[in-house]
C-alpha positions, 0 to 999 in steps of 0.5 A, spaced: 279 159 587 273 155 586 277 148 585 281 150 592 274 151 596 271 145 593 277 141 596 278 145 602 270 144 604 271 136 603 276 136 609 271 139 614 265 136 611 263 130 616 264 125 610 262 118 613 256 121 616 254 125 609 255 118 605 252 113 610 246 118 610 246 119 602 246 111 602 240 110 606 236 115 602 238 112 595 236 105 598 229 108 600 223 105 597 217 108 601 216 114 597 216 113 590 214 120 588 220 123 591 224 117 588 222 118 581 223 126 581 230 125 584 231 120 578 228 124 573 233 130 575 239 125 575 238 123 568 237 130 566 243 133 570 248 128 568 245 126 561 244 118 563 243 114 556 237 110 558 236 107 552 242 102 554 238 100 560 235 093 561 229 097 564 228 104 560 223 106 564 226 110 570 219 110 574 220 102 574 226 102 579 224 101 586 229 105 589 235 110 587 240 105 588 236 100 583 236 105 578 244 107 579 246 100 579 241 098 573 243 093 568 244 094 561 240 090 555 244 084 553 249 085 547 250 093 549 257 091 551 261 087 547 267 083 551 273 082 547 274 074 547 281 074 545 285 070 550 291 075 550 287 081 550 286 085 557 279 089 557 276 095 561 272 092 567 268 098 567 265 104 563 269 111 565 274 115 564 282 113 564 285 117 570 292 115 569 295 108 567 302 106 566 308 103 571 308 103 578 314 107 580 320 103 584 319 106 591 312 104 591 309 110 588 303 110 583 302 116 579 295 119 581 295 126 577 300 132 576 304 133 582 300 127 586 301 120 587 299 114 592 302 108 596 301 101 592 302 098 599 297 102 603 292 102 597 292 094 598 291 095 606 298 096 608 301 089 607 308 089 604 307 081 602 300 083 599 304 088 595 310 085 593 308 081 586 306 088 584 312 092 585 314 096 579 308 093 576 303 095 571 297 100 573 290 103 571 286 108 574 279 109 571 274 114 574 266 112 573 262 119 573 255 119 575 252 118 568 256 111 567 254 104 568 256 102 575 257 095 575 264 092 575 266 086 570 273 082 570 278 084 565 280 077 564 279 070 567 281 069 574 280 066 581 278 070 587 283 069 593 282 074 598 278 080 599 280 086 604 276 092 606 280 098 608 277 103 612 279 111 610 276 117 608 271 119 603 274 124 599 271 126 592 275 122 586 273 127 581 279 130 577 280 136 581 280 132 587 285 127 584 290 133 583 289 136 590 289 131 595 295 127 596 295 119 597 288 120 595 286 113 593 290 110 598 287 114 603 279 113 601 275 107 604 276 101 599 275 094 597 281 090 594 280 084 591 286 079 589 285 074 584 290 069 581 290 069 573 293 066 567 297 073 567 299 072 574 296 076 580 291 081 579 289 086 584 282 090 582 281 095 587 274 099 588 275 106 591 269 109 595 268 116 595 264 122 598 256 120 598 258 113 595 253 109 599 257 102 599 261 098 595 258 091 593 261 084 590 257 079 587 260 073 592 259 077 599 254 083 597 255 089 600 261 090 604 260 093 610 264 091 616 266 095 622 269 101 619 275 102 623 279 096 622 282 093 616 278 086 615 280 080 610 277 074 607 281 068 604 278 064 599 281 057 597 278 050 596 271 050 595 270 057 597 275 060 591 270 063 586 272 063 579 270 068 574 271 068 566 273 075 562 267 079 562 263 076 568 260 081 573 264 082 580 261 088 583 258 094 583 258 101 586 252 104 589 253 111 588 259 111 583 267 112 584 274 109 581 277 102 580 284 101 580 287 095 577 294 093 578 298 087 575 305 084 575 311 087 571 311 086 564 304 082 565 300 087 561 302 092 555 297 097 555 294 099 548 297 106 546 290 109 544 289 108 552 291 114 555 289 119 561 282 122 559 280 117 554 273 114 555 272 107 555 267 102 555 266 095 559 269 090 555 273 094 550 280 092 548 285 095 554 291 092 553 295 085 551 298 080 556 305 080 556 309 074 551 310 070 557 303 069 559 299 070 552 
């Protein structure tokens, strides 16, 4: 009953207004005493491991968002450098992973799925390379490290901002809101890699202040329309495996999509398992290794 009430409440909450207000408050650096109390409460409430942070003193952060997007100490995460290994781009918990279904559907949770084409902004040509492909969805909880890194080397070709709702993306909502990840606000980043095209999608959620990338900063175009950026020639951005590519300013989910047969997910990577950025997540297909 409580789960149903939680989900229903999100349909009537002014999601955008609440989330944007939360984002502004999280960026506030004018009330340090209040900021410090909120950060301390957050650390205690969610069990944040500050011993891993490059700055372990919570009071040293100028704002809550600076704390939330904190860097880790050098060497805290090890990136598997085997060129045939696909690594986890984030710290989090695996929501689902597997194959894109032939009719353009991606498994979300028991009884729920979402549209691959809608996830990538509604463009069938953009989605075409990933038909019947491979996907993985990873949920970042409040306690997690919230920077996003490259799971393999690649060159940025396109970024697409897709406006949408801002439902929570926790497991309860995933099980009860149809088409969730293709319904929420999101930023789809399209890369060329040695294993073929790769889509790395940052999905927004309730009270997520914003999403940002290392090349564009905070992605905040007009919230009512799909916006695209193309990168080619001198504007193309090259990333090596493990390079930071983005951040969540108040947590959410990433969805990875690869072409059919380009990657085999490791058998120990299953729904519900926690992962760390840089750990082996899959192996590139024989044709691309």
